[in-house]
C-alpha positions in Angstrom: -12.8 -6.4 62.4 -13.3 -5.1 59.1 -11.9 -2.3 57.0 -13.7 -0.9 53.4 -10.9 0.8 51.3 -11.6 3.0 48.0 -9.0 3.2 45.7 -8.1 6.5 43.7 -6.7 8.1 40.7 -4.6 5.5 39.1 -6.3 2.5 39.1 -9.0 3.4 36.5 -9.2 1.0 33.1 -11.1 0.8 30.6 -13.7 -1.9 31.0 -14.1 -1.2 34.9 -17.5 -1.4 36.3 -18.7 -4.0 33.6 -22.1 -5.6 34.8 -22.5 -3.0 37.5 -24.5 -0.1 35.5 -26.8 -2.9 34.6 -27.4 -3.8 37.8 -27.8 -0.5 39.4 -29.7 1.4 36.4 -31.0 4.5 38.2 -28.0 5.4 39.5 -26.1 5.1 36.3 -28.7 7.5 35.0 -28.2 9.7 37.8 -24.9 9.9 37.0 -25.1 10.3 33.1 -27.8 13.5 34.2 -25.5 14.9 36.7 -22.2 14.3 34.3 -23.8 14.9 31.0 -22.6 12.0 29.3 -23.1 8.5 29.4 -20.4 6.9 32.5 -21.3 3.3 31.1 -19.8 4.3 27.6 -16.6 5.8 29.3 -15.8 3.5 31.6 -16.2 0.8 29.2 -15.0 2.1 25.8 -13.5 5.6 26.0 -14.3 6.2 23.0 -12.9 9.8 23.0 -9.4 8.6 24.9 -10.4 10.9 28.1 -10.9 8.1 31.1 -6.9 8.9 31.7 -7.8 13.2 32.2 -8.2 14.0 35.6 -11.5 15.1 34.8 -13.4 12.3 33.4 -11.1 9.7 35.8 -12.5 11.3 39.0 -16.2 11.4 38.1 -15.5 7.8 36.6 -13.8 6.1 39.6 -16.4 7.8 42.2 -19.2 6.0 40.5 -17.8 2.8 39.6 -16.3 2.3 43.5 -20.0 3.4 44.8 -21.1 0.6 42.8 -18.6 -2.0 43.7 -19.5 -1.1 47.4 -23.6 -1.3 46.8 -22.7 -4.6 44.8 -20.8 -6.0 47.9 -23.9 -4.6 50.0 -26.1 -6.6 48.3 -23.9 -10.0 48.0 -23.1 -10.2 51.6 -25.0 -7.6 54.0 -21.9 -6.9 55.9 -21.3 -4.0 57.0 -17.2 -2.5 57.8 -16.5 -1.4 60.7 -14.1 1.4 59.1 -13.8 2.9 55.7 -10.8 4.7 54.1 -10.2 5.8 50.5 -7.1 7.4 49.2 -7.2 10.6 48.1 -10.1 10.5 45.7 -11.4 7.4 47.3 -11.9 9.1 50.1 -15.0 10.3 48.9 -16.9 6.8 48.2 -15.0 5.9 51.9 -17.8 9.2 53.1 -20.7 8.3 51.3 -20.5 4.6 52.7 -20.4 6.0 55.7 -23.5 8.4 55.0 -21.8 11.9 55.3 -23.8 12.8 52.0 -25.7 10.5 49.4 -24.5 9.7 45.7 -25.3 12.0 44.0 -24.2 14.8 45.9 -21.2 12.8 46.3 -20.7 12.7 42.5 -21.4 16.6 41.9 -18.9 17.1 44.5 -15.9 15.2 42.6 -16.9 16.4 39.4 -16.4 19.9 40.4 -12.9 18.4 42.2 -11.7 16.9 39.4 -12.4 19.9 37.0 -10.7 22.1 39.5 -7.6 20.0 39.5 -7.3 19.7 35.9 -7.1 23.4 35.6 -4.1 24.0 37.9 -0.8 24.8 37.2 1.1 22.1 35.0 2.9 19.8 37.1 4.4 16.0 37.6 4.5 13.3 40.0 7.2 10.1 40.7 6.7 7.4 42.8 10.3 7.2 44.8 10.7 3.2 46.0 13.5 1.7 48.5 13.9 4.5 50.7 12.3 4.7 53.6 9.8 8.3 53.6 11.9 10.0 56.5 14.6 10.3 54.1 12.9 11.8 51.2 12.7 15.4 52.8 16.8 15.3 53.5 17.5 14.5 49.9 15.3 16.7 48.3 17.1 19.4 50.6 20.4 18.6 50.5 19.9 19.0 45.9 18.3 22.0 46.6 14.7 21.4 45.0 13.1 22.5 47.8 9.7 23.3 45.4 8.7 20.1 45.7 6.8 17.9 48.1 5.8 14.9 49.2 2.3 13.7 47.9 1.4 10.1 49.2 3.1 8.2 52.4 1.8 5.1 50.8 4.0 2.3 52.6 7.8 2.4 54.7 9.5 2.6 51.3 7.1 3.8 48.5 6.9 7.3 48.4 5.2 9.8 45.8 7.1 13.5 44.9 4.9 16.7 43.4 6.2 19.5 41.8 6.5 21.4 38.2 7.6 19.1 35.9 11.0 20.1 35.6 11.9 20.1 39.0 10.8 16.5 39.2 12.2 15.9 36.2 15.6 16.9 38.2 14.8 14.7 41.4 15.6 11.6 39.4 19.5 11.4 39.7 19.3 12.5 43.5 17.2 9.6 44.1 18.9 7.1 42.1 22.2 8.7 43.5 20.9 6.8 46.9 20.3 3.8 45.3 16.0 4.5 45.0 14.0 3.4 42.5 12.5 6.0 40.7 9.3 6.5 38.5 7.1 8.7 36.8 3.9 9.0 37.2 1.4 9.6 34.2 -0.5 12.3 36.3 -2.2 15.3 35.1 -0.9 17.7 37.9 0.7 18.6 41.2 -1.5 16.8 43.5 -1.5 17.2 46.8 1.0 19.9 47.0 1.5 23.8 47.5 0.2 23.8 43.9 -3.2 23.1 44.8 -3.8 26.1 46.7 -5.9 27.9 44.0 -7.9 24.4 43.8 -8.5 25.3 47.6 -9.8 28.6 47.3 -12.0 27.4 44.6 -13.3 24.3 45.8 -14.0 26.1 49.5 -16.4 28.5 47.9 -18.0 25.6 46.1 -18.8 23.4 48.9 -20.3 26.4 50.6 -23.7 25.1 48.9 -23.7 21.5 50.6 -24.3 20.4 53.5 -22.8 17.1 55.6 -24.1 14.6 58.0 -22.0 13.1 60.5 -20.5 9.8 59.5 -21.9 6.6 60.6 -18.7 5.2 61.0 -15.2 5.5 61.3 -13.5 7.2 58.4 -10.0 7.3 58.5 -8.6 10.9 57.2 -6.1 11.3 54.5 -4.4 14.1 56.2 -4.5 13.5 59.9 -4.6 9.5 59.8 -7.5 10.0 62.5 -11.4 9.4 62.1 -13.5 12.4 60.7 -15.0 14.4 63.4 -18.5 15.5 62.5 -17.4 18.8 62.2 -14.6 18.5 60.0 -15.7 17.3 56.8 -15.7 20.6 54.7 -12.0 21.5 56.2 -10.8 18.1 56.0 -11.7 17.3 52.0 -10.0 21.2 51.3 -6.9 20.2 52.9 -7.2 17.2 51.5 -5.4 18.9 48.4 -2.7 20.5 48.9 -1.5 18.0 51.9 -0.1 14.5 51.7 -2.3 11.8 51.6 -1.3 9.7 54.9 -1.7 6.3 54.1 0.7 4.5 55.6 -0.1 6.2 59.1 -3.7 5.3 58.1 -3.4 1.5 57.5 -1.3 1.7 61.0 -3.9 3.0 62.4 -6.2 0.4 61.4 -4.1 -2.3 62.5 -3.7 -0.4 66.0 -7.8 -0.7 66.0 -7.7 -4.3 65.4 -8.9 -4.5 62.2 -7.9 -8.2 60.5 -9.8 -8.0 57.3 -9.1 -5.2 54.4 -11.5 -5.4 51.3 -11.0 -3.0 48.5 -13.9 -1.9 46.9 -13.0 -0.3 43.4 -11.1 -1.5 40.1 -7.7 -3.2 40.3 -5.7 -4.7 44.0 -3.4 -1.3 44.7 -4.7 -0.8 48.0 -4.6 -4.6 48.8 -1.0 -4.9 47.8 0.1 -2.0 49.5 -2.0 -2.8 53.1 -0.2 -6.5 52.3 3.3 -5.2 52.9 2.0 -2.2 55.6 0.7 -5.4 57.9 3.8 -7.5 56.9 6.1 -4.7 58.8 3.1 -4.0 61.5 4.3 -3.8 65.6 1.5 -3.9 67.3 1.7 -1.4 70.2 3.5 1.0 68.6 1.6 4.4 68.0 1.8 5.1 64.3 4.4 8.4 63.9 3.1 11.4 61.8 4.2 11.1 58.5 6.5 13.8 57.8 4.5 16.3 55.7 7.5 18.6 54.5 6.7 21.9 53.2 9.5 23.6 52.4 10.3 27.1 51.4 7.9 29.2 49.3 9.4 29.8 45.6 9.0 32.6 43.7 5.8 32.8 41.7 4.7 29.8 43.1 1.3 29.8 45.3 1.6 29.7 48.8 2.2 26.7 50.8 0.0 25.9 53.7 1.3 28.1 56.9 2.6 26.0 59.4 1.9 27.2 63.2 3.7 30.9 64.0 6.2 29.4 66.9 7.7 26.6 64.6 7.7 29.2 61.4 9.1 31.4 64.0 12.1 29.0 65.3 12.8 28.0 61.5 13.5 31.7 60.7 15.4 32.4 63.8 17.6 29.0 63.1 18.0 30.4 59.4 19.4 34.0 60.0 21.8 33.0 62.5 23.1 29.3 61.9 24.2 28.8 57.7 24.2 25.4 56.7 27.8 24.0 58.2 27.1 24.9 61.6 28.2 22.8 64.5 25.6 21.6 67.0 25.1 20.0 70.4 22.0 17.5 69.9 20.8 16.1 72.7 21.3 12.6 73.3 24.9 12.7 71.1 27.8 13.1 73.4 30.3 14.5 70.2 28.9 18.1 68.6 27.5 17.4 64.9 27.6 19.7 61.7 24.5 20.6 59.9 23.7 19.5 56.3 20.3 21.4 55.5 18.9 24.5 56.4 16.1 24.0 58.9 12.3 23.0 57.6 9.0 22.6 59.2 8.2 18.8 59.0 4.8 17.7 59.8 3.0 21.0 59.0 4.2 22.1 62.5 7.4 20.8 64.1 11.0 22.4 63.2 13.7 20.2 61.5 16.9 19.8 60.6 19.4 17.1 58.9 23.1 16.5 60.0 25.9 15.5 57.8 25.8 11.6 58.0 22.6 11.2 59.2 19.8 10.3 57.3 16.8 10.8 59.4 15.9 15.0 60.5 16.2 16.4 64.2 14.1 18.2 66.2 15.6 21.5 66.2 14.2 21.9 70.1 17.0 19.1 70.8 19.7 21.2 68.5 22.2 23.5 70.4 24.8 25.2 67.9 28.4 25.3 69.8 31.1 28.3 69.6 32.5 27.1 66.1 31.3 26.7 62.7 32.8 24.7 59.9 32.4 25.6 56.6 30.0 24.4 54.0 29.7 20.9 53.1 
């Protein structure tokens, strides 16, 4: 089986789309009309040096991805069994599946880019060489609860997102854990709580559009599962402020028997990611949900998405009664353990906590305090 993959922001480069604009003149003309500038000139020459700005990057990538897909269809006449896109690329996957046409998709992406460019100035960084389930614990240990995980790209490639100073402060923490820390040239704190104002504004804009049921399975960034016909608006909104679960999305496709992955757009970022993911894939093992930790709210920050009340209340009750350093018994462990963080909500719904001497999280439902507590570490 075959899957088409569409890249997102970060894959743009001057010269992308060369020959495609001439091959599809009507769509190129339609794009110019919607955008109010020459898409060809932007992509091939970038005279105003704006291609790297979010409000220009996203429409440019959408157009080039879309024309690349059409060229592929013209050359091969093949149809994929699945489609997926990384962040912005998800709009191309939905257009490929017939959820909306080229023009409506471009209007959506244009507005999305404009709104995202107005969000509070933030930063992003790639953390390489650490398992994704360690990221939230390291942030909690360092008191960096205002940083969110933005992308779970691969088993040892995770992107964090937050306000500029917080993300800069995180560098030393991760380097102390022998991770490679790479600041990204991003225009904001994408896929984090700081996008919540954008979600509200984009939601009002989406009310003017009607979507068709996808004609092939499109894997959603927010769930790593196929879109439901009624979930398009919801997923497009939640995608803005929640992690891109790319690793789980690719594992899901591998579980379905996909063997042929074609990246349709500039660059080969997704091709390299799937090569690494495939090398570690274990057939028969269901992909686990990625820990999309949304730490506690910081004063003045936009509200994070609300987890279910039961998980939220469980965490609040625990933190009210049990300080860091509490001695606990954990299901499956014979000796008492000691907490090294407050309880947090992971995956958007799971109450969890971290222990001294252990890297992964423990489900709070499996944790009970002993009769004594030790001092803070």
